[in-house]
C-alpha positions in Angstrom: 356.4 142.0 65.9 357.5 144.7 63.3 355.8 143.0 60.8 352.6 143.1 63.5 352.8 146.5 64.0 353.2 147.5 60.5 350.0 145.1 59.7 348.0 146.9 62.2 349.0 150.6 61.3 348.1 149.7 57.6 344.6 147.9 59.2 344.3 151.5 61.1 345.1 153.6 58.3 342.4 151.6 55.9 340.1 152.2 58.6 340.8 155.8 59.0 340.7 156.3 55.2 337.3 154.5 55.1 335.8 156.6 58.0 337.0 159.7 56.2 335.4 158.6 53.0 332.1 158.2 54.6 332.1 162.0 56.6 333.2 163.1 52.9 330.2 161.5 51.4 327.8 162.5 54.3 328.8 166.3 54.7 328.4 166.1 50.5 325.0 164.9 50.8 323.9 167.6 53.7 325.6 170.2 51.6 323.2 169.0 48.6 320.4 168.6 50.7 320.9 172.4 52.1 321.1 173.7 48.5 318.2 171.9 47.7 316.4 173.6 50.5 317.6 177.0 49.8 316.5 176.8 46.2 313.5 175.6 46.7 312.4 178.3 49.2 314.0 181.0 47.3 311.5 179.9 44.4 308.7 179.8 46.4 309.8 183.3 47.7 309.6 184.4 44.3 306.1 182.9 43.7 304.9 184.9 47.0 306.5 187.9 46.0 304.2 188.4 42.8 301.0 190.3 43.0 298.2 188.7 44.0 295.4 189.0 41.5 291.9 190.0 43.2 288.7 189.5 41.5 287.5 193.1 42.1 283.5 193.8 41.1 284.7 195.5 37.8 286.8 192.8 36.8 283.6 190.1 37.1 280.7 192.5 36.4 278.5 191.9 33.4 277.3 195.5 33.0 278.8 196.7 29.3 281.4 199.3 29.1 281.1 202.5 27.2 283.8 204.2 24.9 284.8 206.3 27.6 284.8 203.0 29.9 282.2 204.5 31.9 279.6 201.6 33.0 276.0 201.7 31.2 273.5 200.5 33.9 271.6 197.3 32.8 268.3 197.5 34.1 266.2 194.4 34.6 263.3 193.6 32.0 260.8 194.6 34.1 262.2 197.6 35.6 263.4 199.3 31.9 260.0 197.9 30.5 258.2 200.4 33.5 260.7 203.0 32.8 260.0 202.9 29.2 256.3 203.0 29.5 257.0 205.9 31.9 259.0 208.0 29.2 256.0 207.3 27.0 253.6 208.2 29.4 255.8 211.4 29.9 256.2 212.4 26.1 252.5 211.9 25.6 251.5 214.3 28.3 253.8 216.7 26.9 251.9 216.5 23.9 248.3 216.7 25.2 250.2 219.8 27.1 251.0 221.7 24.2 247.7 221.0 22.1 246.0 221.9 25.5 247.8 225.7 25.6 247.8 226.0 21.9 243.8 225.5 21.9 242.8 225.9 25.1 239.3 226.6 24.6 236.9 225.7 21.8 235.5 229.1 20.5 234.2 228.6 17.2 234.1 225.9 14.1 234.0 228.1 10.5 233.5 231.4 12.6 230.5 230.1 14.0 230.3 230.2 17.9 228.0 228.3 20.2 226.3 231.5 21.4 225.5 232.9 17.8 221.8 233.2 17.1 220.0 232.9 13.4 220.6 236.5 12.8 224.3 236.5 13.6 224.8 233.1 11.4 222.5 234.4 8.5 225.2 237.8 8.6 228.1 235.4 8.7 227.1 233.0 5.8 223.9 234.4 4.1 220.3 232.5 4.1 220.4 228.6 4.1 220.0 226.4 1.2 217.6 224.1 2.9 215.6 224.9 6.4 214.9 221.4 8.2 212.3 221.6 10.9 212.9 218.5 13.7 210.3 216.5 13.5 210.2 215.8 17.8 211.0 219.4 18.8 209.4 222.1 17.5 211.9 224.7 18.6 214.7 222.4 16.9 215.7 223.2 13.2 218.8 223.2 11.5 220.0 225.4 8.7 221.8 223.2 5.6 224.4 225.0 3.7 226.7 223.6 1.1 229.8 223.2 3.2 228.0 222.7 6.5 225.1 222.3 8.8 224.2 224.5 11.4 221.7 223.7 14.5 219.5 224.9 16.7 217.5 225.3 19.8 215.2 228.0 20.6 217.2 230.3 18.0 220.8 229.6 19.6 223.2 227.1 17.9 223.6 223.7 19.3 226.1 222.4 17.0 228.0 222.5 13.7 228.4 219.9 11.5 230.8 220.0 8.6 231.4 217.0 6.1 235.2 215.0 5.5 234.5 215.9 2.1 235.1 220.2 2.4 238.8 218.9 3.2 239.4 221.6 5.4 238.3 223.6 8.7 238.8 226.3 10.9 239.4 225.9 14.5 239.0 228.9 16.4 241.3 231.1 14.3 243.4 227.9 13.1 242.5 226.5 9.8 244.2 223.1 9.1 243.4 220.2 6.5 240.2 218.2 7.6 242.0 214.7 8.6 242.4 213.0 11.9 246.1 213.2 11.6 245.8 216.9 11.6 242.9 217.5 13.7 244.8 215.5 16.5 247.9 217.5 15.4 246.1 220.4 16.3 244.5 219.2 19.5 246.4 216.5 20.6 244.7 212.8 22.0 241.2 212.5 21.9 239.4 212.7 25.5 237.4 210.1 24.6 236.8 207.5 22.6 233.4 206.5 21.3 232.4 203.7 18.7 231.6 206.1 16.3 234.5 208.5 16.7 236.7 210.5 19.1 236.1 213.3 21.1 238.0 216.7 22.3 237.0 218.4 24.8 237.8 221.9 26.3 235.4 223.2 28.6 232.1 223.0 27.6 232.9 222.9 24.4 233.4 220.1 22.8 234.6 218.4 18.9 233.9 215.2 17.7 235.4 213.1 14.7 232.6 211.0 13.4 234.8 207.7 11.7 233.3 205.0 9.7 234.1 202.0 12.2 235.0 199.5 9.2 237.2 201.7 7.1 238.1 204.1 9.7 237.5 206.9 7.3 236.6 210.6 8.5 233.1 211.3 8.0 232.3 214.5 9.6 233.5 216.9 12.2 230.6 218.4 15.0 231.2 221.1 17.5 228.8 221.2 20.3 228.1 222.1 23.6 228.1 219.7 26.8 224.7 220.2 27.2 223.7 218.4 24.3 225.1 215.1 25.1 
């Protein structure tokens, strides 16, 4: 009987020892799982705590930056072209305005005005080398000088013409080389463009540069009244 009790006690002890072993392993398993969860949550919280990268307009903008980190505006091609054209027009208008303010009126060419008569012209220039009568109008004639031609109507100057070969010209009190460039520099851009030249107008006075169409060489400069056109 004692032997039987010892056998039962040994079996019970063995059973309890196995049970404790299983409980211990199960506890260790849960402990490992809990530690793993803590590690995962800690790692996730570290990532969540990092600052979020936001693509602000400054980051994704395509505008070039200047040396001082200021943005330089990039215009659409059509708008840029329109502004460029507008700027060039403004610059041209300033040039014309400057020319108009410099020569607001055309008072004379080589000292001859459109209000001179034959006596005043002879007083200024002397007698002409040639007197040419207009074949159609008896009251119209021309005084031809070595450096210019002066036309008359009823004894009053109607035009003054100076050939380009003279090389220089006096417009009002301004003496300049007789070239297309220098005349434009003084008078600005022409008011009219014709097939045979360009025209500058100041009030009722006009100056025309006759230009050879093929070579674009200057032929002469003419000064006349608006009523003669």
